[in-house]
C-alpha distance (Angstrom), angle and dihedral (degrees) to the residues before:
residue distance angle dihedral
M1 . . .
L2 3.89 . .
D3 3.74 120.9 .
F4 3.84 114.4 -105.6
E5 3.82 93.0 -137.2
L6 3.82 89.8 55.4
L7 3.82 92.7 49.8
R8 3.85 90.7 46.3
A9 3.83 88.9 53.4
F10 3.85 90.4 49.6
V11 3.79 94.0 50.1
T12 3.81 91.4 45.4
V13 3.80 94.1 50.2
A14 3.82 89.7 48.3
D15 3.74 92.0 48.8
C16 3.84 94.9 45.3
G17 3.79 96.3 40.5
G18 3.80 93.5 -131.2
F19 3.72 148.2 42.2
H20 3.79 98.3 -111.3
R21 3.83 95.6 55.7
A22 3.82 90.8 41.1
A23 3.85 89.5 52.5
E24 3.79 91.2 52.2
R25 3.81 92.9 48.3
L26 3.83 90.3 49.0
N27 3.82 93.7 42.2
L28 3.77 90.4 -124.9
T29 3.78 133.1 117.5
Q30 3.75 119.5 -91.8
S31 3.80 88.7 -118.2
T32 3.78 91.9 54.5
V33 3.85 91.8 51.9
S34 3.80 90.5 47.3
Q35 3.83 90.3 51.6
Q36 3.82 91.1 50.3
I37 3.77 91.6 52.1
K38 3.81 90.6 48.5
R39 3.82 90.8 51.8
L40 3.80 89.8 49.1
E41 3.85 90.1 50.0
L42 3.85 89.4 50.0
E43 3.91 91.2 49.6
T44 3.78 93.7 48.0
K45 3.88 92.7 37.9
R46 3.90 88.7 -135.5
P47 3.75 137.1 96.1
L48 3.80 110.7 -107.9
F49 3.79 99.3 -168.4
R50 3.76 140.8 34.4
R51 3.74 105.0 -131.8
T52 3.83 131.1 -159.3
T53 3.77 128.5 168.5
R54 3.90 89.3 -95.4
S55 3.74 106.8 30.2
V56 3.74 148.9 22.5
A57 3.80 127.8 -147.1
R58 3.78 133.0 178.9
D59 3.80 112.5 -93.3
R60 3.84 110.5 -101.3
R61 3.85 94.8 -109.4
W62 3.86 90.8 56.3
R63 3.81 93.3 44.4
D64 3.80 92.6 49.6
A65 3.84 91.1 48.1
A66 3.81 90.7 51.4
R67 3.80 90.2 50.8
R68 3.87 93.0 51.4
R69 3.77 90.2 49.9
A70 3.78 92.4 50.1
S71 3.79 96.2 48.1
P72 3.85 118.9 93.1
V73 3.73 117.0 -103.3
A74 3.77 116.8 -124.6
I75 3.71 115.9 -138.6
């Protein structure tokens, strides 16, 4: 089972679009948030974000999965 704090960090980074803003929102250091994401990536054995020196975006697989869940289901 995945740790709630790790999942909360993931959702916050995705919502904020970066580790710095997520850390501010979570009242944690940027380093702590980064470590939490790294732990979650190790547990899931997948990268969760595409990182550059200036931005972070959800990895394509996670973004596509979120879109599939959000789209209406035809019956």
